[in-house]
Biotite code that builds the C-alpha atoms (Angstrom):
import biotite.structure as struc

atoms = struc.array([
    struc.Atom([-66.886, 8.589, 27.393], chain_id="A", res_id=1, res_name="MET", atom_name="CA", element="C"),
    struc.Atom([-63.747, 7.318, 25.260], chain_id="A", res_id=2, res_name="ALA", atom_name="CA", element="C"),
    struc.Atom([-63.723, 10.673, 22.774], chain_id="A", res_id=3, res_name="LEU", atom_name="CA", element="C"),
    struc.Atom([-63.620, 12.349, 26.178], chain_id="A", res_id=4, res_name="LEU", atom_name="CA", element="C"),
    struc.Atom([-60.593, 10.536, 27.362], chain_id="A", res_id=5, res_name="GLU", atom_name="CA", element="C"),
    struc.Atom([-58.848, 10.930, 24.097], chain_id="A", res_id=6, res_name="VAL", atom_name="CA", element="C"),
    struc.Atom([-59.207, 14.765, 24.001], chain_id="A", res_id=7, res_name="LEU", atom_name="CA", element="C"),
    struc.Atom([-58.016, 14.894, 27.978], chain_id="A", res_id=8, res_name="VAL", atom_name="CA", element="C"),
    struc.Atom([-54.908, 12.732, 27.061], chain_id="A", res_id=9, res_name="ALA", atom_name="CA", element="C"),
    struc.Atom([-54.194, 14.789, 23.871], chain_id="A", res_id=10, res_name="LEU", atom_name="CA", element="C"),
    struc.Atom([-54.744, 17.851, 26.204], chain_id="A", res_id=11, res_name="LEU", atom_name="CA", element="C"),
    struc.Atom([-51.927, 16.621, 28.569], chain_id="A", res_id=12, res_name="ILE", atom_name="CA", element="C"),
    struc.Atom([-49.625, 15.685, 25.777], chain_id="A", res_id=13, res_name="PHE", atom_name="CA", element="C"),
    struc.Atom([-49.950, 19.302, 24.517], chain_id="A", res_id=14, res_name="MET", atom_name="CA", element="C"),
    struc.Atom([-49.096, 20.675, 27.675], chain_id="A", res_id=15, res_name="LEU", atom_name="CA", element="C"),
    struc.Atom([-45.857, 18.371, 27.978], chain_id="A", res_id=16, res_name="GLY", atom_name="CA", element="C"),
    struc.Atom([-45.051, 19.216, 24.226], chain_id="A", res_id=17, res_name="LEU", atom_name="CA", element="C"),
    struc.Atom([-44.932, 22.950, 25.210], chain_id="A", res_id=18, res_name="LEU", atom_name="CA", element="C"),
    struc.Atom([-42.979, 22.214, 28.585], chain_id="A", res_id=19, res_name="GLY", atom_name="CA", element="C"),
    struc.Atom([-40.324, 20.482, 26.431], chain_id="A", res_id=20, res_name="LEU", atom_name="CA", element="C"),
    struc.Atom([-40.262, 23.601, 23.856], chain_id="A", res_id=21, res_name="ILE", atom_name="CA", element="C"),
    struc.Atom([-40.080, 26.104, 27.002], chain_id="A", res_id=22, res_name="GLY", atom_name="CA", element="C"),
    struc.Atom([-37.112, 23.736, 28.154], chain_id="A", res_id=23, res_name="LEU", atom_name="CA", element="C"),
    struc.Atom([-35.426, 23.909, 24.938], chain_id="A", res_id=24, res_name="HIS", atom_name="CA", element="C"),
    struc.Atom([-35.388, 27.514, 24.595], chain_id="A", res_id=25, res_name="GLY", atom_name="CA", element="C"),
    struc.Atom([-34.029, 28.077, 28.143], chain_id="A", res_id=26, res_name="VAL", atom_name="CA", element="C"),
    struc.Atom([-31.177, 25.553, 27.500], chain_id="A", res_id=27, res_name="MET", atom_name="CA", element="C"),
    struc.Atom([-30.352, 27.221, 24.084], chain_id="A", res_id=28, res_name="THR", atom_name="CA", element="C"),
    struc.Atom([-30.044, 30.594, 25.975], chain_id="A", res_id=29, res_name="ALA", atom_name="CA", element="C"),
    struc.Atom([-28.011, 29.061, 28.787], chain_id="A", res_id=30, res_name="THR", atom_name="CA", element="C"),
    struc.Atom([-25.436, 27.364, 26.452], chain_id="A", res_id=31, res_name="GLN", atom_name="CA", element="C"),
    struc.Atom([-25.261, 30.492, 24.653], chain_id="A", res_id=32, res_name="THR", atom_name="CA", element="C"),
    struc.Atom([-24.449, 32.471, 27.701], chain_id="A", res_id=33, res_name="ASP", atom_name="CA", element="C"),
    struc.Atom([-21.820, 29.796, 28.710], chain_id="A", res_id=34, res_name="SER", atom_name="CA", element="C"),
    struc.Atom([-20.021, 30.090, 25.234], chain_id="A", res_id=35, res_name="LYS", atom_name="CA", element="C"),
    struc.Atom([-19.855, 33.471, 25.728], chain_id="A", res_id=36, res_name="ILE", atom_name="CA", element="C"),
    struc.Atom([-18.207, 32.907, 29.429], chain_id="A", res_id=37, res_name="ARG", atom_name="CA", element="C"),
    struc.Atom([-15.743, 30.545, 27.965], chain_id="A", res_id=38, res_name="ALA", atom_name="CA", element="C"),
    struc.Atom([-14.661, 32.670, 25.033], chain_id="A", res_id=39, res_name="ASP", atom_name="CA", element="C"),
    struc.Atom([-14.152, 35.508, 27.545], chain_id="A", res_id=40, res_name="ALA", atom_name="CA", element="C"),
    struc.Atom([-11.877, 33.635, 29.691], chain_id="A", res_id=41, res_name="ALA", atom_name="CA", element="C"),
    struc.Atom([-10.201, 32.177, 26.517], chain_id="A", res_id=42, res_name="TYR", atom_name="CA", element="C"),
    struc.Atom([-9.316, 35.793, 25.450], chain_id="A", res_id=43, res_name="LEU", atom_name="CA", element="C"),
    struc.Atom([-8.248, 36.876, 28.481], chain_id="A", res_id=44, res_name="ALA", atom_name="CA", element="C"),
    struc.Atom([-6.011, 34.055, 28.672], chain_id="A", res_id=45, res_name="THR", atom_name="CA", element="C"),
    struc.Atom([-4.723, 34.830, 25.472], chain_id="A", res_id=46, res_name="GLU", atom_name="CA", element="C"),
    struc.Atom([-4.161, 38.453, 26.083], chain_id="A", res_id=47, res_name="ALA", atom_name="CA", element="C"),
    struc.Atom([-1.680, 37.393, 29.231], chain_id="A", res_id=48, res_name="VAL", atom_name="CA", element="C"),
    struc.Atom([0.089, 35.033, 26.754], chain_id="A", res_id=49, res_name="GLY", atom_name="CA", element="C"),
    struc.Atom([0.803, 37.776, 24.658], chain_id="A", res_id=50, res_name="ARG", atom_name="CA", element="C"),
    struc.Atom([2.104, 39.852, 27.329], chain_id="A", res_id=51, res_name="MET", atom_name="CA", element="C"),
    struc.Atom([4.176, 37.185, 28.351], chain_id="A", res_id=52, res_name="TRP", atom_name="CA", element="C"),
    struc.Atom([6.016, 37.066, 25.109], chain_id="A", res_id=53, res_name="SER", atom_name="CA", element="C"),
    struc.Atom([6.213, 40.868, 24.715], chain_id="A", res_id=54, res_name="ASP", atom_name="CA", element="C"),
    struc.Atom([7.381, 41.675, 27.884], chain_id="A", res_id=55, res_name="MET", atom_name="CA", element="C"),
    struc.Atom([9.510, 44.500, 27.289], chain_id="A", res_id=56, res_name="ASN", atom_name="CA", element="C"),
    struc.Atom([6.172, 46.284, 26.053], chain_id="A", res_id=57, res_name="ASN", atom_name="CA", element="C"),
    struc.Atom([3.660, 45.688, 28.989], chain_id="A", res_id=58, res_name="LEU", atom_name="CA", element="C"),
    struc.Atom([2.803, 49.399, 29.171], chain_id="A", res_id=59, res_name="THR", atom_name="CA", element="C"),
    struc.Atom([2.006, 49.185, 25.141], chain_id="A", res_id=60, res_name="GLY", atom_name="CA", element="C"),
    struc.Atom([-1.157, 46.623, 26.584], chain_id="A", res_id=61, res_name="TYR", atom_name="CA", element="C"),
    struc.Atom([-2.885, 49.617, 28.800], chain_id="A", res_id=62, res_name="ALA", atom_name="CA", element="C"),
    struc.Atom([-5.732, 51.170, 27.713], chain_id="A", res_id=63, res_name="GLY", atom_name="CA", element="C"),
    struc.Atom([-10.049, 51.225, 27.851], chain_id="A", res_id=64, res_name="ASP", atom_name="CA", element="C"),
    struc.Atom([-10.546, 51.446, 23.948], chain_id="A", res_id=65, res_name="ALA", atom_name="CA", element="C"),
    struc.Atom([-6.919, 51.152, 22.207], chain_id="A", res_id=66, res_name="ASN", atom_name="CA", element="C"),
    struc.Atom([-3.468, 50.458, 22.871], chain_id="A", res_id=67, res_name="CYS", atom_name="CA", element="C"),
    struc.Atom([-0.298, 50.860, 21.487], chain_id="A", res_id=68, res_name="SER", atom_name="CA", element="C"),
    struc.Atom([1.396, 47.542, 21.100], chain_id="A", res_id=69, res_name="ALA", atom_name="CA", element="C"),
    struc.Atom([0.540, 45.813, 17.557], chain_id="A", res_id=70, res_name="ALA", atom_name="CA", element="C"),
    struc.Atom([-0.222, 42.691, 19.294], chain_id="A", res_id=71, res_name="SER", atom_name="CA", element="C"),
    struc.Atom([-2.765, 44.234, 21.629], chain_id="A", res_id=72, res_name="CYS", atom_name="CA", element="C"),
    struc.Atom([-4.493, 46.141, 18.648], chain_id="A", res_id=73, res_name="THR", atom_name="CA", element="C"),
    struc.Atom([-4.774, 42.547, 16.840], chain_id="A", res_id=74, res_name="GLU", atom_name="CA", element="C"),
    struc.Atom([-6.259, 41.361, 20.226], chain_id="A", res_id=75, res_name="TRP", atom_name="CA", element="C"),
    struc.Atom([-8.575, 43.775, 20.540], chain_id="A", res_id=76, res_name="ARG", atom_name="CA", element="C"),
    struc.Atom([-10.170, 43.419, 17.070], chain_id="A", res_id=77, res_name="ALA", atom_name="CA", element="C"),
    struc.Atom([-10.462, 39.747, 17.797], chain_id="A", res_id=78, res_name="LYS", atom_name="CA", element="C"),
    struc.Atom([-12.256, 40.781, 21.152], chain_id="A", res_id=79, res_name="VAL", atom_name="CA", element="C"),
    struc.Atom([-14.692, 42.654, 19.208], chain_id="A", res_id=80, res_name="ALA", atom_name="CA", element="C"),
    struc.Atom([-15.607, 40.258, 16.608], chain_id="A", res_id=81, res_name="LYS", atom_name="CA", element="C"),
    struc.Atom([-15.945, 37.313, 18.888], chain_id="A", res_id=82, res_name="ILE", atom_name="CA", element="C"),
    struc.Atom([-17.842, 38.640, 21.873], chain_id="A", res_id=83, res_name="LEU", atom_name="CA", element="C"),
    struc.Atom([-21.257, 40.513, 21.246], chain_id="A", res_id=84, res_name="PRO", atom_name="CA", element="C"),
    struc.Atom([-20.743, 44.203, 21.456], chain_id="A", res_id=85, res_name="SER", atom_name="CA", element="C"),
    struc.Atom([-17.358, 43.382, 23.059], chain_id="A", res_id=86, res_name="GLY", atom_name="CA", element="C"),
    struc.Atom([-15.011, 45.712, 24.966], chain_id="A", res_id=87, res_name="GLY", atom_name="CA", element="C"),
    struc.Atom([-11.700, 45.407, 26.751], chain_id="A", res_id=88, res_name="ALA", atom_name="CA", element="C"),
    struc.Atom([-9.904, 47.506, 29.258], chain_id="A", res_id=89, res_name="ALA", atom_name="CA", element="C"),
    struc.Atom([-6.372, 46.455, 30.420], chain_id="A", res_id=90, res_name="ILE", atom_name="CA", element="C"),
    struc.Atom([-4.541, 48.503, 33.358], chain_id="A", res_id=91, res_name="THR", atom_name="CA", element="C"),
    struc.Atom([-0.625, 47.929, 33.882], chain_id="A", res_id=92, res_name="VAL", atom_name="CA", element="C"),
    struc.Atom([1.014, 48.849, 36.968], chain_id="A", res_id=93, res_name="ASP", atom_name="CA", element="C"),
    struc.Atom([4.780, 48.600, 35.533], chain_id="A", res_id=94, res_name="GLU", atom_name="CA", element="C"),
    struc.Atom([6.280, 49.348, 38.872], chain_id="A", res_id=95, res_name="ALA", atom_name="CA", element="C"),
    struc.Atom([4.858, 45.882, 40.175], chain_id="A", res_id=96, res_name="SER", atom_name="CA", element="C"),
    struc.Atom([3.908, 44.246, 37.291], chain_id="A", res_id=97, res_name="GLY", atom_name="CA", element="C"),
    struc.Atom([0.504, 43.476, 38.296], chain_id="A", res_id=98, res_name="ASP", atom_name="CA", element="C"),
    struc.Atom([-2.172, 43.266, 34.919], chain_id="A", res_id=99, res_name="VAL", atom_name="CA", element="C"),
    struc.Atom([-5.945, 43.609, 35.340], chain_id="A", res_id=100, res_name="SER", atom_name="CA", element="C"),
    struc.Atom([-7.946, 42.485, 32.230], chain_id="A", res_id=101, res_name="ILE", atom_name="CA", element="C"),
    struc.Atom([-11.432, 43.190, 31.848], chain_id="A", res_id=102, res_name="THR", atom_name="CA", element="C"),
    struc.Atom([-13.682, 41.951, 29.135], chain_id="A", res_id=103, res_name="LEU", atom_name="CA", element="C"),
    struc.Atom([-17.112, 43.198, 28.807], chain_id="A", res_id=104, res_name="THR", atom_name="CA", element="C"),
    struc.Atom([-19.833, 42.202, 26.466], chain_id="A", res_id=105, res_name="TRP", atom_name="CA", element="C"),
    struc.Atom([-23.932, 42.906, 26.267], chain_id="A", res_id=106, res_name="THR", atom_name="CA", element="C"),
    struc.Atom([-26.357, 39.633, 25.398], chain_id="A", res_id=107, res_name="THR", atom_name="CA", element="C"),
    struc.Atom([-28.597, 39.581, 22.938], chain_id="A", res_id=108, res_name="PRO", atom_name="CA", element="C"),
    struc.Atom([-31.331, 40.275, 25.492], chain_id="A", res_id=109, res_name="LYS", atom_name="CA", element="C"),
    struc.Atom([-29.674, 43.186, 26.379], chain_id="A", res_id=110, res_name="GLY", atom_name="CA", element="C"),
    struc.Atom([-27.863, 42.225, 29.602], chain_id="A", res_id=111, res_name="GLY", atom_name="CA", element="C"),
    struc.Atom([-24.175, 43.555, 30.070], chain_id="A", res_id=112, res_name="SER", atom_name="CA", element="C"),
    struc.Atom([-21.488, 40.820, 31.583], chain_id="A", res_id=113, res_name="HIS", atom_name="CA", element="C"),
    struc.Atom([-18.040, 41.434, 32.568], chain_id="A", res_id=114, res_name="LYS", atom_name="CA", element="C"),
    struc.Atom([-15.025, 39.173, 33.066], chain_id="A", res_id=115, res_name="TYR", atom_name="CA", element="C"),
    struc.Atom([-11.945, 40.051, 34.946], chain_id="A", res_id=116, res_name="GLN", atom_name="CA", element="C"),
    struc.Atom([-8.627, 38.465, 35.447], chain_id="A", res_id=117, res_name="THR", atom_name="CA", element="C"),
    struc.Atom([-5.507, 39.651, 37.672], chain_id="A", res_id=118, res_name="LEU", atom_name="CA", element="C"),
    struc.Atom([-2.032, 38.384, 37.011], chain_id="A", res_id=119, res_name="THR", atom_name="CA", element="C"),
    struc.Atom([1.215, 39.913, 37.753], chain_id="A", res_id=120, res_name="THR", atom_name="CA", element="C"),
    struc.Atom([3.910, 39.456, 34.694], chain_id="A", res_id=121, res_name="ILE", atom_name="CA", element="C"),
    struc.Atom([7.539, 40.027, 36.127], chain_id="A", res_id=122, res_name="LEU", atom_name="CA", element="C"),
    struc.Atom([10.713, 39.438, 34.071], chain_id="A", res_id=123, res_name="SER", atom_name="CA", element="C"),
    struc.Atom([13.272, 36.881, 35.959], chain_id="A", res_id=124, res_name="LYS", atom_name="CA", element="C"),
    struc.Atom([15.460, 40.010, 36.256], chain_id="A", res_id=125, res_name="ALA", atom_name="CA", element="C"),
    struc.Atom([12.848, 41.779, 38.218], chain_id="A", res_id=126, res_name="ALA", atom_name="CA", element="C"),
    struc.Atom([11.838, 39.177, 40.211], chain_id="A", res_id=127, res_name="GLY", atom_name="CA", element="C"),
])
């Protein structure tokens, strides 16, 4: 009888351990997704900062795969390095100063994600 109780206790203990291992796997995947999203938000904010510092060349940042501004080219290389299968698309409406930055990436499990930010960049003379 005592041996049967020990076997039942071991079964319950093993089920608990399997549950903890599963929970750990889900937490790791969620933490990875969260970090990538935070990186995407940071990169988009960095692009806006670069545009503010180079307001005379805003149209040089526009493009889906590449751009003509040196700072933008450097930023796109950083996006490709930090985000898994990362890409960026920037649209600039020079008349209104509206800027749209869209970052895309693919998770290791194959899910594709997108982060988009919209802002307006106007010089003091234009505004």
